[in-house]
ChimeraX commands (.cxc) that place a marker at each C-alpha (Angstrom):
marker #1 position -48.89,-6.90,-22.69 radius 0.5
marker #1 position -48.83,-10.72,-22.47 radius 0.5
marker #1 position -51.81,-12.99,-22.89 radius 0.5
marker #1 position -51.37,-14.08,-19.26 radius 0.5
marker #1 position -51.74,-10.46,-18.14 radius 0.5
marker #1 position -54.84,-10.07,-20.32 radius 0.5
marker #1 position -56.36,-13.18,-18.71 radius 0.5
marker #1 position -55.58,-11.97,-15.20 radius 0.5
marker #1 position -57.05,-8.52,-15.75 radius 0.5
marker #1 position -60.05,-9.77,-17.71 radius 0.5
marker #1 position -61.08,-12.24,-15.01 radius 0.5
marker #1 position -60.38,-9.75,-12.22 radius 0.5
marker #1 position -62.50,-7.03,-13.86 radius 0.5
marker #1 position -65.36,-9.47,-14.50 radius 0.5
marker #1 position -65.18,-10.70,-10.90 radius 0.5
marker #1 position -65.35,-7.12,-9.64 radius 0.5
marker #1 position -68.66,-6.58,-11.43 radius 0.5
marker #1 position -70.60,-9.36,-9.68 radius 0.5
marker #1 position -71.87,-8.85,-6.14 radius 0.5
marker #1 position -72.51,-11.81,-3.80 radius 0.5
marker #1 position -76.23,-10.98,-3.95 radius 0.5
marker #1 position -76.21,-11.16,-7.78 radius 0.5
marker #1 position -74.41,-14.48,-7.56 radius 0.5
marker #1 position -76.94,-15.88,-5.09 radius 0.5
marker #1 position -74.48,-16.04,-2.20 radius 0.5
marker #1 position -75.26,-15.03,1.39 radius 0.5
marker #1 position -74.56,-11.38,2.17 radius 0.5
marker #1 position -71.87,-11.47,4.83 radius 0.5
marker #1 position -71.51,-8.58,7.22 radius 0.5
marker #1 position -68.47,-6.36,7.63 radius 0.5
marker #1 position -66.40,-4.50,5.10 radius 0.5
marker #1 position -65.30,-6.39,2.02 radius 0.5
marker #1 position -61.73,-5.75,0.93 radius 0.5
marker #1 position -62.45,-6.24,-2.77 radius 0.5
marker #1 position -65.33,-5.09,-4.99 radius 0.5
marker #1 position -67.50,-7.84,-6.30 radius 0.5
marker #1 position -66.75,-11.48,-5.69 radius 0.5
marker #1 position -63.71,-12.87,-3.93 radius 0.5
marker #1 position -61.65,-15.53,-5.66 radius 0.5
marker #1 position -62.83,-18.18,-3.26 radius 0.5
marker #1 position -66.45,-17.29,-4.05 radius 0.5
marker #1 position -65.85,-17.70,-7.77 radius 0.5
marker #1 position -64.19,-21.06,-7.06 radius 0.5
marker #1 position -67.20,-22.13,-5.01 radius 0.5
marker #1 position -69.65,-21.12,-7.72 radius 0.5
marker #1 position -67.59,-22.81,-10.45 radius 0.5
marker #1 position -67.08,-26.01,-8.46 radius 0.5
marker #1 position -63.28,-25.90,-8.51 radius 0.5
marker #1 position -60.71,-25.59,-5.75 radius 0.5
marker #1 position -59.56,-22.19,-4.61 radius 0.5
marker #1 position -55.95,-22.96,-5.51 radius 0.5
marker #1 position -56.97,-24.02,-9.02 radius 0.5
marker #1 position -59.04,-20.89,-9.63 radius 0.5
marker #1 position -56.22,-18.67,-8.37 radius 0.5
marker #1 position -53.93,-20.41,-10.85 radius 0.5
marker #1 position -56.42,-19.79,-13.66 radius 0.5
marker #1 position -56.79,-16.12,-12.80 radius 0.5
marker #1 position -53.02,-15.75,-12.87 radius 0.5
marker #1 position -53.19,-16.58,-16.57 radius 0.5
marker #1 position -52.68,-20.35,-16.61 radius 0.5
marker #1 position -55.67,-21.26,-18.80 radius 0.5
marker #1 position -53.70,-23.49,-21.16 radius 0.5
marker #1 position -54.81,-26.77,-19.58 radius 0.5
marker #1 position -58.35,-25.74,-18.66 radius 0.5
marker #1 position -61.06,-27.95,-20.16 radius 0.5
marker #1 position -64.18,-26.61,-21.87 radius 0.5
marker #1 position -66.18,-27.72,-18.84 radius 0.5
marker #1 position -64.00,-25.64,-16.52 radius 0.5
marker #1 position -64.15,-22.60,-18.82 radius 0.5
marker #1 position -67.93,-22.92,-19.01 radius 0.5
marker #1 position -68.12,-23.17,-15.22 radius 0.5
marker #1 position -65.99,-20.04,-14.78 radius 0.5
marker #1 position -68.08,-18.20,-17.38 radius 0.5
marker #1 position -71.25,-19.21,-15.54 radius 0.5
marker #1 position -69.90,-18.17,-12.15 radius 0.5
marker #1 position -68.92,-14.76,-13.51 radius 0.5
marker #1 position -72.19,-14.42,-15.44 radius 0.5
marker #1 position -70.36,-13.68,-18.68 radius 0.5
marker #1 position -72.40,-12.67,-21.70 radius 0.5
marker #1 position -71.87,-14.24,-25.13 radius 0.5
marker #1 position -69.09,-11.83,-26.12 radius 0.5
marker #1 position -67.26,-12.25,-22.81 radius 0.5
marker #1 position -67.57,-16.03,-22.94 radius 0.5
marker #1 position -66.15,-16.12,-26.47 radius 0.5
marker #1 position -63.34,-13.80,-25.37 radius 0.5
marker #1 position -62.45,-16.12,-22.49 radius 0.5
marker #1 position -62.18,-19.02,-24.93 radius 0.5
marker #1 position -60.04,-16.89,-27.27 radius 0.5
marker #1 position -57.65,-16.08,-24.43 radius 0.5
marker #1 position -57.43,-19.75,-23.51 radius 0.5
marker #1 position -56.63,-20.66,-27.12 radius 0.5
marker #1 position -53.99,-17.95,-27.34 radius 0.5
marker #1 position -52.16,-18.98,-24.17 radius 0.5
marker #1 position -52.27,-22.63,-25.25 radius 0.5
marker #1 position -51.04,-21.69,-28.75 radius 0.5
marker #1 position -54.08,-23.32,-30.31 radius 0.5
marker #1 position -55.56,-22.07,-33.62 radius 0.5
marker #1 position -58.02,-19.18,-33.22 radius 0.5
marker #1 position -61.74,-19.53,-33.91 radius 0.5
marker #1 position -61.21,-18.23,-37.44 radius 0.5
marker #1 position -58.05,-19.86,-38.69 radius 0.5
marker #1 position -57.79,-17.99,-42.00 radius 0.5
marker #1 position -58.33,-14.26,-42.33 radius 0.5
marker #1 position -58.79,-12.39,-45.57 radius 0.5
marker #1 position -55.61,-10.66,-46.72 radius 0.5
marker #1 position -56.26,-10.21,-50.42 radius 0.5
marker #1 position -58.50,-7.77,-52.30 radius 0.5
marker #1 position -62.23,-7.82,-51.72 radius 0.5
marker #1 position -63.85,-9.92,-54.47 radius 0.5
marker #1 position -65.65,-8.05,-57.24 radius 0.5
marker #1 position -68.87,-9.91,-56.45 radius 0.5
marker #1 position -68.85,-8.55,-52.89 radius 0.5
marker #1 position -68.11,-5.04,-54.14 radius 0.5
marker #1 position -71.04,-5.29,-56.58 radius 0.5
marker #1 position -73.33,-6.13,-53.67 radius 0.5
marker #1 position -71.94,-3.19,-51.70 radius 0.5
marker #1 position -72.42,-0.70,-54.51 radius 0.5
marker #1 position -75.91,-2.00,-55.31 radius 0.5
marker #1 position -77.07,-0.65,-51.94 radius 0.5
marker #1 position -77.86,2.81,-53.25 radius 0.5
marker #1 position -80.27,3.95,-50.53 radius 0.5
marker #1 position -78.20,2.93,-47.51 radius 0.5
marker #1 position -74.73,4.00,-46.39 radius 0.5
marker #1 position -72.63,0.85,-46.26 radius 0.5
marker #1 position -68.99,-0.10,-45.85 radius 0.5
marker #1 position -66.71,-3.09,-45.38 radius 0.5
marker #1 position -64.22,-3.14,-42.51 radius 0.5
marker #1 position -61.76,-5.52,-40.97 radius 0.5
marker #1 position -61.32,-6.33,-37.28 radius 0.5
marker #1 position -58.91,-3.40,-36.80 radius 0.5
marker #1 position -61.72,-1.06,-37.91 radius 0.5
marker #1 position -59.99,-0.12,-41.16 radius 0.5
marker #1 position -62.62,0.93,-43.73 radius 0.5
marker #1 position -61.66,-1.10,-46.79 radius 0.5
marker #1 position -64.53,-0.20,-49.14 radius 0.5
marker #1 position -67.66,1.95,-49.14 radius 0.5
marker #1 position -70.59,2.65,-51.39 radius 0.5
marker #1 position -71.27,6.26,-52.35 radius 0.5
marker #1 position -73.52,7.05,-49.39 radius 0.5
marker #1 position -71.11,5.31,-47.04 radius 0.5
marker #1 position -68.27,7.49,-48.31 radius 0.5
marker #1 position -70.48,10.54,-47.85 radius 0.5
marker #1 position -71.42,9.57,-44.30 radius 0.5
marker #1 position -67.81,8.96,-43.32 radius 0.5
marker #1 position -66.45,11.90,-45.33 radius 0.5
marker #1 position -64.83,13.52,-42.22 radius 0.5
marker #1 position -62.56,10.48,-41.91 radius 0.5
marker #1 position -61.36,10.91,-45.48 radius 0.5
marker #1 position -61.05,14.69,-45.24 radius 0.5
marker #1 position -58.34,14.49,-42.59 radius 0.5
marker #1 position -56.47,11.46,-43.92 radius 0.5
marker #1 position -53.56,11.40,-46.33 radius 0.5
marker #1 position -53.68,7.65,-46.90 radius 0.5
marker #1 position -56.15,4.78,-47.05 radius 0.5
marker #1 position -57.52,2.70,-45.57 radius 0.5
marker #1 position -58.87,5.15,-43.03 radius 0.5
marker #1 position -59.31,3.77,-39.54 radius 0.5
marker #1 position -62.35,4.50,-37.38 radius 0.5
marker #1 position -60.51,4.21,-34.05 radius 0.5
marker #1 position -57.57,6.34,-35.13 radius 0.5
marker #1 position -59.94,9.08,-36.33 radius 0.5
marker #1 position -62.11,8.86,-33.24 radius 0.5
marker #1 position -59.30,9.18,-30.71 radius 0.5
marker #1 position -56.54,11.07,-32.52 radius 0.5
marker #1 position -58.29,13.42,-34.94 radius 0.5
marker #1 position -59.56,16.70,-33.42 radius 0.5
marker #1 position -62.86,16.23,-35.27 radius 0.5
marker #1 position -63.50,12.82,-33.69 radius 0.5
marker #1 position -65.48,14.16,-30.74 radius 0.5
marker #1 position -67.71,16.24,-33.02 radius 0.5
marker #1 position -68.47,13.39,-35.40 radius 0.5
marker #1 position -69.55,11.02,-32.61 radius 0.5
marker #1 position -71.95,13.07,-30.45 radius 0.5
marker #1 position -72.74,10.22,-28.02 radius 0.5
marker #1 position -69.08,10.11,-27.13 radius 0.5
marker #1 position -68.96,7.76,-24.14 radius 0.5
marker #1 position -71.15,5.15,-25.81 radius 0.5
marker #1 position -69.23,5.36,-29.07 radius 0.5
marker #1 position -65.89,5.24,-27.24 radius 0.5
marker #1 position -66.88,2.10,-25.36 radius 0.5
marker #1 position -68.08,0.41,-28.55 radius 0.5
marker #1 position -64.87,1.11,-30.45 radius 0.5
marker #1 position -62.56,-0.02,-27.65 radius 0.5
marker #1 position -64.65,-3.12,-26.94 radius 0.5
marker #1 position -64.51,-4.15,-30.60 radius 0.5
marker #1 position -60.73,-3.77,-30.67 radius 0.5
marker #1 position -60.39,-5.68,-27.39 radius 0.5
marker #1 position -62.54,-8.48,-28.87 radius 0.5
marker #1 position -60.41,-8.58,-32.00 radius 0.5
marker #1 position -57.21,-8.64,-29.93 radius 0.5
marker #1 position -58.51,-11.77,-28.22 radius 0.5
marker #1 position -59.22,-13.42,-31.57 radius 0.5
marker #1 position -55.93,-12.43,-33.22 radius 0.5
marker #1 position -53.34,-11.78,-30.50 radius 0.5
marker #1 position -50.45,-12.07,-32.95 radius 0.5
marker #1 position -51.75,-9.56,-35.53 radius 0.5
marker #1 position -48.85,-7.10,-35.69 radius 0.5
marker #1 position -50.93,-4.41,-37.43 radius 0.5
marker #1 position -53.56,-4.59,-34.70 radius 0.5
marker #1 position -50.92,-4.58,-31.97 radius 0.5
marker #1 position -49.31,-1.53,-33.56 radius 0.5
marker #1 position -52.63,0.33,-33.74 radius 0.5
marker #1 position -53.46,-0.43,-30.11 radius 0.5
marker #1 position -49.98,0.62,-29.02 radius 0.5
marker #1 position -50.35,3.91,-30.88 radius 0.5
marker #1 position -53.75,4.62,-29.34 radius 0.5
marker #1 position -52.66,3.66,-25.81 radius 0.5
marker #1 position -49.64,5.93,-26.11 radius 0.5
marker #1 position -51.38,8.95,-27.64 radius 0.5
marker #1 position -54.88,8.92,-26.12 radius 0.5
marker #1 position -55.60,8.93,-22.39 radius 0.5
marker #1 position -59.29,8.28,-23.12 radius 0.5
marker #1 position -58.43,5.16,-25.09 radius 0.5
marker #1 position -55.93,4.03,-22.46 radius 0.5
marker #1 position -58.52,4.34,-19.67 radius 0.5
marker #1 position -61.20,2.48,-21.64 radius 0.5
marker #1 position -58.75,-0.23,-22.75 radius 0.5
marker #1 position -57.92,-1.03,-19.13 radius 0.5
marker #1 position -61.56,-1.98,-18.48 radius 0.5
marker #1 position -61.21,-5.12,-20.65 radius 0.5
marker #1 position -64.76,-4.79,-22.02 radius 0.5
marker #1 position -65.69,-6.82,-25.09 radius 0.5
marker #1 position -68.82,-6.98,-27.19 radius 0.5
marker #1 position -70.54,-8.43,-30.22 radius 0.5
marker #1 position -71.69,-5.75,-32.63 radius 0.5
marker #1 position -74.35,-7.09,-34.95 radius 0.5
marker #1 position -77.24,-4.62,-34.81 radius 0.5
marker #1 position -78.21,-1.41,-33.05 radius 0.5
marker #1 position -78.36,2.35,-33.49 radius 0.5
marker #1 position -75.52,4.81,-34.02 radius 0.5
marker #1 position -75.47,8.59,-33.97 radius 0.5
marker #1 position -73.36,10.94,-36.07 radius 0.5
marker #1 position -72.92,14.70,-36.31 radius 0.5
marker #1 position -72.16,15.22,-39.98 radius 0.5
marker #1 position -70.64,18.59,-40.92 radius 0.5
marker #1 position -72.92,18.96,-43.96 radius 0.5
marker #1 position -76.30,17.62,-42.76 radius 0.5
marker #1 position -76.14,17.79,-38.97 radius 0.5
marker #1 position -77.19,15.16,-36.44 radius 0.5
marker #1 position -78.45,11.82,-37.67 radius 0.5
marker #1 position -79.15,8.53,-35.87 radius 0.5
marker #1 position -79.30,5.40,-37.99 radius 0.5
marker #1 position -80.05,1.73,-37.45 radius 0.5
marker #1 position -77.14,-0.52,-38.38 radius 0.5
marker #1 position -76.77,-4.17,-39.24 radius 0.5
marker #1 position -73.29,-5.68,-39.31 radius 0.5
marker #1 position -72.90,-8.88,-41.30 radius 0.5
marker #1 position -69.73,-10.97,-41.27 radius 0.5
marker #1 position -68.68,-12.23,-44.70 radius 0.5
marker #1 position -68.26,-16.02,-44.40 radius 0.5
marker #1 position -66.16,-16.28,-47.55 radius 0.5
marker #1 position -63.91,-13.43,-46.37 radius 0.5
marker #1 position -63.05,-14.26,-42.74 radius 0.5
marker #1 position -62.38,-11.20,-40.63 radius 0.5
marker #1 position -64.35,-8.82,-42.85 radius 0.5
marker #1 position -67.72,-7.28,-41.93 radius 0.5
marker #1 position -70.24,-5.46,-44.10 radius 0.5
marker #1 position -72.16,-2.80,-42.17 radius 0.5
marker #1 position -75.25,-1.10,-43.59 radius 0.5
marker #1 position -77.16,1.85,-42.12 radius 0.5
marker #1 position -80.83,2.67,-42.57 radius 0.5
marker #1 position -83.61,4.87,-41.21 radius 0.5
marker #1 position -87.34,4.23,-40.87 radius 0.5
marker #1 position -89.27,5.75,-43.82 radius 0.5
marker #1 position -90.95,9.02,-42.90 radius 0.5
marker #1 position -88.71,9.64,-39.88 radius 0.5
marker #1 position -86.62,12.80,-39.44 radius 0.5
marker #1 position -83.49,10.70,-39.78 radius 0.5
marker #1 position -84.75,9.34,-43.10 radius 0.5
marker #1 position -85.16,12.92,-44.29 radius 0.5
marker #1 position -81.62,13.69,-43.16 radius 0.5
marker #1 position -80.37,10.60,-44.98 radius 0.5
marker #1 position -82.05,11.92,-48.15 radius 0.5
marker #1 position -80.32,15.24,-47.55 radius 0.5
marker #1 position -77.01,13.41,-47.27 radius 0.5
marker #1 position -77.68,11.73,-50.64 radius 0.5
marker #1 position -78.38,15.12,-52.22 radius 0.5
marker #1 position -75.23,16.56,-50.72 radius 0.5
marker #1 position -73.20,13.63,-52.01 radius 0.5
marker #1 position -74.61,14.07,-55.52 radius 0.5
marker #1 position -73.76,17.77,-55.48 radius 0.5
marker #1 position -70.22,17.14,-54.26 radius 0.5
marker #1 position -69.75,14.45,-56.90 radius 0.5
marker #1 position -70.97,16.78,-59.64 radius 0.5
marker #1 position -68.55,19.47,-58.48 radius 0.5
marker #1 position -65.67,17.04,-58.45 radius 0.5
marker #1 position -66.56,15.82,-61.96 radius 0.5
marker #1 position -66.84,19.38,-63.26 radius 0.5
marker #1 position -63.47,20.26,-61.76 radius 0.5
marker #1 position -61.76,17.20,-63.24 radius 0.5
marker #1 position -63.27,17.87,-66.70 radius 0.5
marker #1 position -62.31,21.55,-66.73 radius 0.5
marker #1 position -59.54,22.18,-69.30 radius 0.5
marker #1 position -56.30,23.63,-68.02 radius 0.5
marker #1 position -54.75,26.57,-69.83 radius 0.5
marker #1 position -51.01,26.97,-69.89 radius 0.5
marker #1 position -49.77,30.31,-68.63 radius 0.5
marker #1 position -48.50,32.74,-71.23 radius 0.5
marker link #1:1,2 radius 0.2
marker link #1:2,3 radius 0.2
marker link #1:3,4 radius 0.2
marker link #1:4,5 radius 0.2
marker link #1:5,6 radius 0.2
marker link #1:6,7 radius 0.2
marker link #1:7,8 radius 0.2
marker link #1:8,9 radius 0.2
marker link #1:9,10 radius 0.2
marker link #1:10,11 radius 0.2
marker link #1:11,12 radius 0.2
marker link #1:12,13 radius 0.2
marker link #1:13,14 radius 0.2
marker link #1:14,15 radius 0.2
marker link #1:15,16 radius 0.2
marker link #1:16,17 radius 0.2
marker link #1:17,18 radius 0.2
marker link #1:18,19 radius 0.2
marker link #1:19,20 radius 0.2
marker link #1:20,21 radius 0.2
marker link #1:21,22 radius 0.2
marker link #1:22,23 radius 0.2
marker link #1:23,24 radius 0.2
marker link #1:24,25 radius 0.2
marker link #1:25,26 radius 0.2
marker link #1:26,27 radius 0.2
marker link #1:27,28 radius 0.2
marker link #1:28,29 radius 0.2
marker link #1:29,30 radius 0.2
marker link #1:30,31 radius 0.2
marker link #1:31,32 radius 0.2
marker link #1:32,33 radius 0.2
marker link #1:33,34 radius 0.2
marker link #1:34,35 radius 0.2
marker link #1:35,36 radius 0.2
marker link #1:36,37 radius 0.2
marker link #1:37,38 radius 0.2
marker link #1:38,39 radius 0.2
marker link #1:39,40 radius 0.2
marker link #1:40,41 radius 0.2
marker link #1:41,42 radius 0.2
marker link #1:42,43 radius 0.2
marker link #1:43,44 radius 0.2
marker link #1:44,45 radius 0.2
marker link #1:45,46 radius 0.2
marker link #1:46,47 radius 0.2
marker link #1:47,48 radius 0.2
marker link #1:48,49 radius 0.2
marker link #1:49,50 radius 0.2
marker link #1:50,51 radius 0.2
marker link #1:51,52 radius 0.2
marker link #1:52,53 radius 0.2
marker link #1:53,54 radius 0.2
marker link #1:54,55 radius 0.2
marker link #1:55,56 radius 0.2
marker link #1:56,57 radius 0.2
marker link #1:57,58 radius 0.2
marker link #1:58,59 radius 0.2
marker link #1:59,60 radius 0.2
marker link #1:60,61 radius 0.2
marker link #1:61,62 radius 0.2
marker link #1:62,63 radius 0.2
marker link #1:63,64 radius 0.2
marker link #1:64,65 radius 0.2
marker link #1:65,66 radius 0.2
marker link #1:66,67 radius 0.2
marker link #1:67,68 radius 0.2
marker link #1:68,69 radius 0.2
marker link #1:69,70 radius 0.2
marker link #1:70,71 radius 0.2
marker link #1:71,72 radius 0.2
marker link #1:72,73 radius 0.2
marker link #1:73,74 radius 0.2
marker link #1:74,75 radius 0.2
marker link #1:75,76 radius 0.2
marker link #1:76,77 radius 0.2
marker link #1:77,78 radius 0.2
marker link #1:78,79 radius 0.2
marker link #1:79,80 radius 0.2
marker link #1:80,81 radius 0.2
marker link #1:81,82 radius 0.2
marker link #1:82,83 radius 0.2
marker link #1:83,84 radius 0.2
marker link #1:84,85 radius 0.2
marker link #1:85,86 radius 0.2
marker link #1:86,87 radius 0.2
marker link #1:87,88 radius 0.2
marker link #1:88,89 radius 0.2
marker link #1:89,90 radius 0.2
marker link #1:90,91 radius 0.2
marker link #1:91,92 radius 0.2
marker link #1:92,93 radius 0.2
marker link #1:93,94 radius 0.2
marker link #1:94,95 radius 0.2
marker link #1:95,96 radius 0.2
marker link #1:96,97 radius 0.2
marker link #1:97,98 radius 0.2
marker link #1:98,99 radius 0.2
marker link #1:99,100 radius 0.2
marker link #1:100,101 radius 0.2
marker link #1:101,102 radius 0.2
marker link #1:102,103 radius 0.2
marker link #1:103,104 radius 0.2
marker link #1:104,105 radius 0.2
marker link #1:105,106 radius 0.2
marker link #1:106,107 radius 0.2
marker link #1:107,108 radius 0.2
marker link #1:108,109 radius 0.2
marker link #1:109,110 radius 0.2
marker link #1:110,111 radius 0.2
marker link #1:111,112 radius 0.2
marker link #1:112,113 radius 0.2
marker link #1:113,114 radius 0.2
marker link #1:114,115 radius 0.2
marker link #1:115,116 radius 0.2
marker link #1:116,117 radius 0.2
marker link #1:117,118 radius 0.2
marker link #1:118,119 radius 0.2
marker link #1:119,120 radius 0.2
marker link #1:120,121 radius 0.2
marker link #1:121,122 radius 0.2
marker link #1:122,123 radius 0.2
marker link #1:123,124 radius 0.2
marker link #1:124,125 radius 0.2
marker link #1:125,126 radius 0.2
marker link #1:126,127 radius 0.2
marker link #1:127,128 radius 0.2
marker link #1:128,129 radius 0.2
marker link #1:129,130 radius 0.2
marker link #1:130,131 radius 0.2
marker link #1:131,132 radius 0.2
marker link #1:132,133 radius 0.2
marker link #1:133,134 radius 0.2
marker link #1:134,135 radius 0.2
marker link #1:135,136 radius 0.2
marker link #1:136,137 radius 0.2
marker link #1:137,138 radius 0.2
marker link #1:138,139 radius 0.2
marker link #1:139,140 radius 0.2
marker link #1:140,141 radius 0.2
marker link #1:141,142 radius 0.2
marker link #1:142,143 radius 0.2
marker link #1:143,144 radius 0.2
marker link #1:144,145 radius 0.2
marker link #1:145,146 radius 0.2
marker link #1:146,147 radius 0.2
marker link #1:147,148 radius 0.2
marker link #1:148,149 radius 0.2
marker link #1:149,150 radius 0.2
marker link #1:150,151 radius 0.2
marker link #1:151,152 radius 0.2
marker link #1:152,153 radius 0.2
marker link #1:153,154 radius 0.2
marker link #1:154,155 radius 0.2
marker link #1:155,156 radius 0.2
marker link #1:156,157 radius 0.2
marker link #1:157,158 radius 0.2
marker link #1:158,159 radius 0.2
marker link #1:159,160 radius 0.2
marker link #1:160,161 radius 0.2
marker link #1:161,162 radius 0.2
marker link #1:162,163 radius 0.2
marker link #1:163,164 radius 0.2
marker link #1:164,165 radius 0.2
marker link #1:165,166 radius 0.2
marker link #1:166,167 radius 0.2
marker link #1:167,168 radius 0.2
marker link #1:168,169 radius 0.2
marker link #1:169,170 radius 0.2
marker link #1:170,171 radius 0.2
marker link #1:171,172 radius 0.2
marker link #1:172,173 radius 0.2
marker link #1:173,174 radius 0.2
marker link #1:174,175 radius 0.2
marker link #1:175,176 radius 0.2
marker link #1:176,177 radius 0.2
marker link #1:177,178 radius 0.2
marker link #1:178,179 radius 0.2
marker link #1:179,180 radius 0.2
marker link #1:180,181 radius 0.2
marker link #1:181,182 radius 0.2
marker link #1:182,183 radius 0.2
marker link #1:183,184 radius 0.2
marker link #1:184,185 radius 0.2
marker link #1:185,186 radius 0.2
marker link #1:186,187 radius 0.2
marker link #1:187,188 radius 0.2
marker link #1:188,189 radius 0.2
marker link #1:189,190 radius 0.2
marker link #1:190,191 radius 0.2
marker link #1:191,192 radius 0.2
marker link #1:192,193 radius 0.2
marker link #1:193,194 radius 0.2
marker link #1:194,195 radius 0.2
marker link #1:195,196 radius 0.2
marker link #1:196,197 radius 0.2
marker link #1:197,198 radius 0.2
marker link #1:198,199 radius 0.2
marker link #1:199,200 radius 0.2
marker link #1:200,201 radius 0.2
marker link #1:201,202 radius 0.2
marker link #1:202,203 radius 0.2
marker link #1:203,204 radius 0.2
marker link #1:204,205 radius 0.2
marker link #1:205,206 radius 0.2
marker link #1:206,207 radius 0.2
marker link #1:207,208 radius 0.2
marker link #1:208,209 radius 0.2
marker link #1:209,210 radius 0.2
marker link #1:210,211 radius 0.2
marker link #1:211,212 radius 0.2
marker link #1:212,213 radius 0.2
marker link #1:213,214 radius 0.2
marker link #1:214,215 radius 0.2
marker link #1:215,216 radius 0.2
marker link #1:216,217 radius 0.2
marker link #1:217,218 radius 0.2
marker link #1:218,219 radius 0.2
marker link #1:219,220 radius 0.2
marker link #1:220,221 radius 0.2
marker link #1:221,222 radius 0.2
marker link #1:222,223 radius 0.2
marker link #1:223,224 radius 0.2
marker link #1:224,225 radius 0.2
marker link #1:225,226 radius 0.2
marker link #1:226,227 radius 0.2
marker link #1:227,228 radius 0.2
marker link #1:228,229 radius 0.2
marker link #1:229,230 radius 0.2
marker link #1:230,231 radius 0.2
marker link #1:231,232 radius 0.2
marker link #1:232,233 radius 0.2
marker link #1:233,234 radius 0.2
marker link #1:234,235 radius 0.2
marker link #1:235,236 radius 0.2
marker link #1:236,237 radius 0.2
marker link #1:237,238 radius 0.2
marker link #1:238,239 radius 0.2
marker link #1:239,240 radius 0.2
marker link #1:240,241 radius 0.2
marker link #1:241,242 radius 0.2
marker link #1:242,243 radius 0.2
marker link #1:243,244 radius 0.2
marker link #1:244,245 radius 0.2
marker link #1:245,246 radius 0.2
marker link #1:246,247 radius 0.2
marker link #1:247,248 radius 0.2
marker link #1:248,249 radius 0.2
marker link #1:249,250 radius 0.2
marker link #1:250,251 radius 0.2
marker link #1:251,252 radius 0.2
marker link #1:252,253 radius 0.2
marker link #1:253,254 radius 0.2
marker link #1:254,255 radius 0.2
marker link #1:255,256 radius 0.2
marker link #1:256,257 radius 0.2
marker link #1:257,258 radius 0.2
marker link #1:258,259 radius 0.2
marker link #1:259,260 radius 0.2
marker link #1:260,261 radius 0.2
marker link #1:261,262 radius 0.2
marker link #1:262,263 radius 0.2
marker link #1:263,264 radius 0.2
marker link #1:264,265 radius 0.2
marker link #1:265,266 radius 0.2
marker link #1:266,267 radius 0.2
marker link #1:267,268 radius 0.2
marker link #1:268,269 radius 0.2
marker link #1:269,270 radius 0.2
marker link #1:270,271 radius 0.2
marker link #1:271,272 radius 0.2
marker link #1:272,273 radius 0.2
marker link #1:273,274 radius 0.2
marker link #1:274,275 radius 0.2
marker link #1:275,276 radius 0.2
marker link #1:276,277 radius 0.2
marker link #1:277,278 radius 0.2
marker link #1:278,279 radius 0.2
marker link #1:279,280 radius 0.2
marker link #1:280,281 radius 0.2
marker link #1:281,282 radius 0.2
marker link #1:282,283 radius 0.2
marker link #1:283,284 radius 0.2
marker link #1:284,285 radius 0.2
marker link #1:285,286 radius 0.2
marker link #1:286,287 radius 0.2
marker link #1:287,288 radius 0.2
marker link #1:288,289 radius 0.2
marker link #1:289,290 radius 0.2
marker link #1:290,291 radius 0.2
marker link #1:291,292 radius 0.2
marker link #1:292,293 radius 0.2
marker link #1:293,294 radius 0.2
marker link #1:294,295 radius 0.2
marker link #1:295,296 radius 0.2
marker link #1:296,297 radius 0.2
marker link #1:297,298 radius 0.2
view
């Protein structure tokens, strides 16, 4: 799909979410032919001509000034993630450099890995914008063990597991919420890096093979994902809901370190301790198996 099509559908879906009452416009009688705001109402709120707004919504954002983009964002009541996405789309169609001009392609520095592995009480991992898990600490590997169990290669990918692996539904018990988060993050990344062939290939695979992904992708939702709560149904320890904090790595553009935690004394903290015990047991078994001598057959 072209950037112009993304612009058209993004603006149309945002416009459909705002009612005249929410926008502070008079409530006209009669049946409205479109949900949400009409194009002329957005133009009125943004202070631009109807013809100009129609041109913008058709994908012609290349010449739009920051003032115009801000006015459109205000008229459509875009949140921070949506506003940033609109600017990313404008940059892409104008062939201007993205917000983050250089993205990490090399190995993760040892100093970053030392920080990751020093977090012994919290599951943690490093991912890129495509949701590939590039590195984990021991508890992070234990938490995401179902992703590794069904994969024959690394890096494992959260979205591919969620939508294409039969265990994806079980691992994410709050399915609709988790689905929306994953798709919104990929949509946000697609706006930032529209020419990332690996990302485009992943999205194409998911759109082709998953109706659930295809339906959610068409909504054009985007989001920032810095802190919150996430639920899992782990095959070894059961249901667990953890707080997460996602921290972008300034020296490694495009990479994010995410750490999970639970309040001390809470049931989820107890389950996290159980996960640590399970991980230690599995590690001991693996070590014992690798150290066991092999005997040639007679």
